[in-house]
C-alpha positions as CSV (number, residue, x, y, z in Angstrom):
1,M,0.0,0.0,0.0
2,T,1.4,3.4,-0.9
3,A,1.5,6.5,1.3
4,Q,-1.4,7.9,-0.7
5,T,-3.7,5.0,0.0
6,L,-2.9,4.6,3.7
7,P,-5.3,7.3,4.9
8,S,-8.1,5.7,3.0
9,A,-7.3,2.3,4.5
10,R,-7.3,3.8,8.0
11,R,-10.6,5.6,7.4
12,N,-12.2,2.4,6.2
13,V,-11.0,0.6,9.3
14,T,-12.4,3.4,11.5
15,V,-15.8,3.1,9.7
16,L,-15.8,-0.7,10.1
17,V,-14.8,-0.5,13.8
18,L,-17.8,1.8,14.4
19,A,-20.1,-0.5,12.5
20,Q,-18.8,-3.5,14.5
21,A,-19.4,-1.5,17.7
22,L,-23.0,-0.2,17.0
23,L,-24.5,-2.7,14.6
24,G,-22.6,-5.6,16.2
25,A,-24.5,-4.8,19.5
26,Q,-27.6,-6.6,18.1
27,M,-25.8,-10.0,18.1
28,P,-25.2,-10.2,21.9
29,M,-28.7,-8.7,22.4
30,I,-30.3,-11.5,20.4
31,F,-28.0,-14.3,21.6
32,T,-28.8,-13.3,25.2
33,I,-32.6,-13.5,24.8
34,G,-33.1,-15.6,21.7
35,G,-33.0,-18.9,23.6
36,L,-35.1,-17.6,26.4
37,A,-37.7,-16.1,24.0
38,G,-37.7,-19.4,22.0
39,Q,-38.2,-21.4,25.2
40,S,-41.4,-19.3,25.9
41,L,-42.8,-19.9,22.4
42,A,-41.5,-23.3,21.4
43,P,-43.9,-26.3,21.6
44,N,-41.0,-28.5,22.8
45,A,-38.1,-27.4,25.2
46,C,-35.6,-29.2,22.9
47,L,-36.4,-26.5,20.3
48,A,-35.6,-23.6,22.6
49,T,-32.3,-22.6,20.8
50,L,-33.8,-23.1,17.3
51,P,-34.2,-19.3,16.8
52,I,-30.5,-18.8,17.3
53,S,-29.8,-21.8,15.0
54,L,-32.0,-20.1,12.3
55,I,-29.9,-16.9,12.6
56,V,-26.8,-18.9,11.9
57,L,-28.5,-20.9,9.1
58,G,-29.6,-17.6,7.5
59,S,-26.0,-16.4,7.7
60,M,-24.8,-19.5,6.1
61,L,-27.3,-19.3,3.3
62,A,-26.6,-15.6,2.7
63,A,-22.8,-15.9,2.7
64,T,-22.3,-16.8,-0.9
65,P,-24.9,-14.4,-2.4
66,V,-23.7,-11.5,-0.2
67,S,-20.1,-12.2,-1.1
68,A,-21.1,-12.2,-4.8
69,I,-23.0,-8.9,-4.5
70,M,-19.9,-7.3,-2.8
71,Q,-17.7,-8.7,-5.6
72,R,-19.9,-7.1,-8.2
73,F,-21.3,-4.0,-6.6
74,G,-18.9,-3.2,-3.8
75,R,-18.7,-3.6,0.0
76,R,-21.1,-0.8,0.8
77,T,-24.0,-2.3,-1.1
78,G,-23.5,-5.7,0.6
79,F,-23.3,-4.0,4.1
80,L,-26.5,-2.0,3.5
81,I,-28.3,-5.2,2.5
82,G,-27.1,-6.6,5.8
83,T,-28.6,-3.8,7.8
84,A,-31.8,-4.1,5.9
85,G,-31.9,-7.8,6.8
86,G,-31.2,-7.0,10.4
87,A,-34.0,-4.4,10.7
88,L,-36.5,-6.7,8.9
89,G,-35.5,-9.6,11.1
90,G,-36.0,-7.5,14.2
91,A,-39.5,-6.4,13.0
92,V,-40.6,-9.9,12.1
93,G,-39.2,-11.3,15.4
94,A,-41.1,-8.6,17.3
95,W,-44.3,-9.6,15.4
96,G,-43.8,-13.2,16.3
97,L,-43.5,-12.3,20.0
98,Y,-46.6,-10.1,19.8
99,T,-48.7,-12.8,18.2
100,G,-47.1,-15.7,20.1
101,S,-46.2,-17.4,16.9
102,F,-43.0,-19.5,17.1
103,V,-43.0,-20.0,13.3
104,I,-43.0,-16.2,12.6
105,F,-40.4,-15.7,15.3
106,L,-38.2,-18.3,13.5
107,L,-38.7,-16.4,10.2
108,G,-37.4,-13.2,11.9
109,S,-34.4,-15.1,13.1
110,L,-33.7,-16.4,9.6
111,L,-33.8,-12.9,8.2
112,T,-31.5,-11.6,11.0
113,G,-28.9,-14.1,9.6
114,I,-28.5,-11.8,6.6
115,Y,-27.1,-9.1,8.9
116,M,-24.9,-11.7,10.6
117,S,-23.5,-12.8,7.3
118,A,-22.7,-9.2,6.2
119,Q,-21.0,-8.5,9.5
120,G,-18.8,-11.5,8.9
121,F,-17.3,-9.6,5.9
122,Y,-16.3,-6.5,8.0
123,R,-13.0,-8.3,8.7
124,F,-12.3,-9.0,5.1
125,A,-13.3,-5.5,4.0
126,A,-10.7,-4.1,6.5
127,A,-8.0,-6.1,4.6
128,D,-9.1,-4.9,1.1
129,T,-7.1,-1.6,1.1
130,A,-4.5,-2.6,3.7
131,S,-0.9,-3.4,3.1
132,E,0.4,-6.9,3.9
133,A,2.0,-5.6,7.1
134,F,-1.2,-3.6,8.2
135,R,-3.6,-6.4,7.2
136,P,-3.6,-8.5,10.5
137,K,-3.8,-5.3,12.5
138,A,-6.7,-4.0,10.4
139,I,-8.6,-7.2,11.0
140,S,-7.9,-7.1,14.7
141,Y,-8.9,-3.5,15.1
142,V,-12.2,-4.1,13.4
143,M,-12.8,-7.2,15.6
144,A,-11.9,-5.0,18.6
145,G,-14.9,-2.8,17.8
146,G,-17.0,-5.6,19.3
147,L,-15.8,-4.4,22.7
148,V,-18.4,-1.6,22.6
149,S,-21.1,-3.9,21.3
150,A,-20.3,-6.3,24.2
151,I,-21.0,-3.5,26.6
152,I,-24.0,-1.8,25.1
153,G,-25.8,-4.9,23.7
154,P,-26.5,-6.6,27.1
155,Q,-27.3,-3.2,28.7
156,I,-29.9,-2.6,26.0
157,V,-31.4,-6.0,26.9
158,K,-31.6,-5.0,30.6
159,L,-33.4,-1.7,29.6
160,T,-35.8,-3.2,27.1
161,A,-36.4,-6.9,28.0
162,D,-39.3,-6.0,30.3
163,A,-40.3,-2.6,28.7
164,F,-43.6,-4.1,27.5
165,V,-46.0,-6.6,28.9
166,I,-44.7,-9.1,26.4
167,P,-41.2,-10.1,27.5
168,F,-38.3,-9.2,25.0
169,L,-40.6,-7.3,22.6
170,G,-38.8,-4.0,23.4
171,T,-35.5,-5.6,22.7
172,Y,-36.5,-6.5,19.2
173,G,-37.8,-3.0,18.7
174,A,-34.3,-1.7,19.7
175,V,-32.7,-4.0,17.1
176,I,-34.7,-2.2,14.4
177,V,-33.4,1.2,15.6
178,V,-29.8,-0.1,15.8
179,N,-29.9,-1.2,12.1
180,V,-31.4,2.0,10.8
181,V,-28.9,4.2,12.6
182,G,-25.9,2.0,11.8
183,A,-26.6,1.9,8.1
184,L,-25.6,5.6,7.9
185,L,-22.0,4.7,8.8
186,F,-21.5,3.0,5.4
187,L,-21.9,6.3,3.6
188,F,-18.4,7.0,4.7
189,L,-16.9,3.8,3.5
190,D,-14.3,4.2,0.7
191,I,-13.5,0.8,-0.7
192,P,-13.2,0.8,-4.5
193,K,-15.7,-1.5,-6.3
194,P,-13.8,-4.4,-7.9
195,P,-13.3,-3.8,-11.6
196,A,-15.2,-5.9,-14.0
197,P,-12.9,-8.7,-15.2
198,S,-11.7,-8.6,-18.8
199,A,-12.0,-11.6,-21.0
200,D,-8.3,-12.4,-20.6
201,A,-8.2,-11.7,-16.8
202,P,-7.0,-14.5,-14.6
203,K,-9.9,-16.5,-13.3
204,G,-8.2,-17.9,-10.3
205,R,-8.6,-21.4,-8.9
206,S,-11.9,-23.2,-8.6
207,R,-13.6,-23.8,-5.3
208,R,-12.4,-27.3,-5.3
209,E,-8.8,-26.3,-6.1
210,L,-8.9,-23.6,-3.3
211,L,-10.1,-26.1,-0.7
212,A,-7.4,-28.6,-1.9
213,T,-4.7,-26.0,-1.0
214,P,-3.4,-27.2,2.5
215,R,-3.1,-23.7,4.0
216,I,-6.6,-22.7,2.9
217,A,-8.1,-26.0,4.1
218,V,-6.5,-25.7,7.6
219,A,-7.5,-22.0,7.9
220,V,-11.1,-22.9,7.2
221,I,-11.1,-25.9,9.6
222,C,-9.6,-23.8,12.4
223,A,-11.9,-20.9,11.9
224,M,-14.9,-23.2,11.6
225,V,-14.1,-25.2,14.8
226,S,-13.3,-22.0,16.8
227,Y,-16.5,-20.3,15.8
228,A,-18.7,-23.4,16.1
229,L,-17.5,-24.4,19.5
230,M,-17.9,-20.8,20.8
231,N,-21.4,-20.8,19.5
232,L,-22.2,-24.3,20.8
233,V,-21.4,-23.2,24.4
234,M,-22.6,-19.6,24.2
235,T,-26.0,-20.6,22.9
236,S,-26.7,-22.8,25.9
237,T,-25.2,-20.5,28.5
238,P,-28.3,-18.3,29.2
239,L,-30.4,-21.5,29.5
240,A,-27.8,-23.1,31.8
241,V,-27.4,-20.0,34.0
242,V,-31.1,-19.6,34.5
243,G,-31.6,-23.4,34.8
244,C,-29.0,-23.5,37.6
245,G,-30.9,-21.0,39.7
246,F,-29.6,-17.6,38.6
247,D,-31.6,-14.9,36.8
248,T,-31.7,-13.3,33.4
249,G,-29.6,-10.4,34.7
250,D,-26.8,-12.8,35.6
251,A,-27.0,-14.4,32.2
252,A,-26.7,-10.9,30.6
253,N,-23.7,-10.1,32.7
254,I,-22.0,-13.4,31.8
255,V,-22.7,-12.7,28.1
256,T,-21.2,-9.2,28.5
257,A,-18.0,-10.7,30.0
258,H,-17.9,-13.3,27.2
259,V,-18.3,-10.8,24.4
260,L,-15.7,-8.5,26.0
261,A,-13.3,-11.4,26.1
262,M,-14.1,-12.1,22.5
263,Y,-13.0,-8.7,21.3
264,L,-10.6,-7.2,23.9
265,P,-7.7,-9.3,22.8
266,S,-8.2,-7.9,19.3
267,F,-6.1,-4.8,20.2
268,F,-3.0,-7.0,20.3
269,T,-3.9,-10.2,18.4
270,G,-2.7,-8.7,15.1
271,H,0.6,-7.7,16.7
272,L,1.0,-11.2,18.2
273,I,0.3,-12.8,14.8
274,A,2.9,-10.5,13.2
275,R,5.5,-11.3,15.8
276,F,5.0,-15.0,16.5
277,G,3.3,-16.3,13.4
278,V,-0.3,-17.2,12.8
279,E,0.0,-20.9,13.4
280,K,1.2,-20.4,17.0
281,I,-1.6,-18.0,17.8
282,V,-4.3,-20.3,16.4
283,A,-2.8,-23.2,18.4
284,I,-3.0,-21.1,21.6
285,G,-6.6,-20.3,20.8
286,L,-7.5,-23.9,20.5
287,F,-5.8,-24.7,23.8
288,I,-7.7,-21.9,25.5
289,L,-11.0,-23.2,24.1
290,A,-10.1,-26.6,25.7
291,C,-9.4,-24.8,29.0
292,A,-12.9,-23.2,28.8
293,G,-14.5,-26.6,28.5
294,G,-12.5,-27.8,31.5
295,V,-13.6,-24.9,33.7
296,A,-17.2,-25.4,32.7
297,L,-17.1,-29.1,33.6
298,A,-15.6,-28.2,37.0
299,G,-18.9,-26.7,38.4
300,V,-22.0,-24.6,37.9
301,E,-21.4,-21.8,40.4
302,L,-21.6,-18.3,38.9
303,E,-17.8,-17.9,38.9
304,H,-17.5,-21.1,36.8
305,F,-19.8,-19.6,34.2
306,F,-17.9,-16.3,34.2
307,V,-14.4,-17.9,33.9
308,A,-15.5,-20.5,31.3
309,L,-17.1,-17.9,29.1
310,V,-14.2,-15.5,29.3
311,L,-11.8,-18.2,28.3
312,L,-14.3,-19.2,25.5
313,G,-14.2,-15.7,24.2
314,I,-10.4,-15.4,24.2
315,G,-10.0,-18.8,22.6
316,W,-12.4,-17.8,19.8
317,N,-10.6,-14.6,19.2
318,F,-7.2,-16.2,18.7
319,G,-8.6,-19.1,16.7
320,F,-10.9,-17.1,14.5
321,I,-8.8,-14.0,13.8
322,G,-5.8,-16.3,13.3
323,G,-7.8,-18.4,10.8
324,T,-9.0,-15.3,9.0
325,A,-5.5,-13.9,8.7
326,M,-4.2,-17.2,7.4
327,L,-6.9,-17.3,4.8
328,A,-6.5,-13.7,3.7
329,G,-2.9,-14.3,2.7
330,A,-3.6,-17.6,0.9
331,H,-5.8,-16.5,-2.0
332,R,-5.4,-14.0,-4.8
333,A,-7.5,-10.9,-5.5
334,E,-9.5,-12.5,-8.4
335,E,-10.4,-15.4,-6.0
336,R,-11.6,-13.1,-3.2
337,G,-15.3,-13.2,-3.7
338,R,-15.3,-17.0,-4.4
339,M,-13.1,-17.9,-1.5
340,Q,-14.5,-15.6,1.1
341,G,-18.1,-16.6,0.3
342,L,-17.1,-20.3,0.4
343,N,-15.2,-19.8,3.7
344,D,-18.2,-18.2,5.4
345,L,-20.6,-20.8,3.9
346,L,-18.5,-23.5,5.5
347,V,-17.8,-21.7,8.8
348,F,-21.4,-20.8,9.4
349,G,-22.5,-24.2,8.2
350,G,-20.5,-25.6,11.1
351,V,-21.9,-23.0,13.4
352,T,-25.4,-23.8,12.4
353,M,-24.9,-27.5,13.3
354,A,-23.3,-26.5,16.6
355,S,-26.2,-24.2,17.4
356,L,-28.8,-26.9,16.5
357,A,-26.9,-29.4,18.7
358,S,-26.6,-27.0,21.6
359,G,-30.3,-26.9,22.4
360,G,-30.7,-30.7,22.1
361,L,-27.7,-31.3,24.3
362,M,-28.7,-28.7,26.8
363,N,-32.4,-29.6,27.2
364,C,-32.6,-33.2,26.1
365,S,-29.5,-35.1,27.2
366,G,-30.2,-35.3,30.9
367,G,-32.8,-34.6,33.5
368,T,-31.2,-31.5,34.9
369,A,-29.6,-28.2,33.6
370,Q,-26.3,-29.3,35.0
371,Q,-26.3,-32.6,33.1
372,G,-27.2,-30.8,29.9
373,W,-24.4,-28.3,30.4
374,T,-21.9,-31.1,30.9
375,A,-23.0,-32.7,27.6
376,V,-22.5,-29.4,25.8
377,N,-19.0,-29.0,27.0
378,M,-18.0,-32.6,26.5
379,A,-19.0,-32.3,22.9
380,M,-16.1,-29.9,22.3
381,T,-13.5,-32.6,22.5
382,P,-13.5,-34.3,19.1
383,F,-13.6,-31.0,17.2
384,L,-10.6,-29.6,19.1
385,V,-8.7,-32.7,18.3
386,L,-9.6,-32.3,14.6
387,A,-8.5,-28.7,14.4
388,G,-5.4,-29.3,16.5
389,G,-4.4,-32.3,14.3
390,A,-4.9,-30.3,11.1
391,L,-2.8,-27.4,12.4
392,I,0.0,-29.8,13.4
393,W,-0.1,-31.4,9.9
394,L,0.2,-28.0,8.3
395,V,3.2,-27.0,10.4
396,L,5.0,-30.2,9.6
397,R,4.5,-29.8,5.9
398,P,7.2,-28.0,3.7
399,A,6.6,-24.2,3.6
400,E,4.3,-22.9,0.9
401,Q,4.6,-19.7,-1.1
402,P,1.9,-17.2,-0.2
403,A,-0.6,-16.1,-2.7
404,E,0.3,-13.0,-4.7
């Protein structure tokens, strides 16, 4: 990146940090109350976390078309579509609560997934105009914007959850406002629209060829496992906290601590990657995720929930940002839309399965909340082994040349 483009790159990062902070607040809001609201509407307790699963499913389904839209029309268009999806999802979810319809509530969750998908591209957009040296820092700074969302999201839940006779209706109204206001930020985004490819322009590798590249395959696996396991545990946390005798306020405080832990390390994750290498940081992230499961299995006192969820957030940060940085340097510009859409399709596909499994493990694998919580955390083990093994395999391979 030249000296002339550096200010533009920094402005884009600033816009994306603010978007992560404001628009990102809706995700801890919905993840705090989604399972509890679903539990009040669902005909079967095993379906309590289905609304959250539908958000992730919507994100998975939207990943490829949103990425294609950004590749053709630019990042701004894709991000505005995301805010429209978030606002519509909030409105439909509110209507589902008002009418007591679980099906309508699920539809709202599915639409919210459009926003979640678009948010997933903030980190890639930060890298678009960044130099190779600035790229991991740009990704980290954007992820760090989630610190503000971690604070204001659960606080909005506390202010709005009981604002109306129907529980959580006010929170979904607040989600609409957040999306409408946050959409204005993207008017200041300055990322050039990708040029239309000429007939003789390089086409890049096919999706199959990309996934057959060892570094790309391991980056996707580590990102997918880090995000899926974080979602698996976080989705069940409010149900486990309330089921073990604590209240919704305690669950909101734990989610706040968790989301803070997700994003606070982002201030230095990029520096750690630049200094020690991405493979080491991803490995540390996987180890911390394993520690989170160990703490959760040690007991169900409030401090166990807090410590486990803080470790879960830190492990996700290292594993997911590390996987993103690894992927960003492993494909070429003409492959960007194809690879990034495929990556998020696979990552959120894994997260969808984890979210679906979370409710079943939590509510239907034992007679008590503690037994369900144990099942959720035990389920982390095989996937940590998979990601750790893939990373070790990559490190032991001969070094590859990075993509131009």
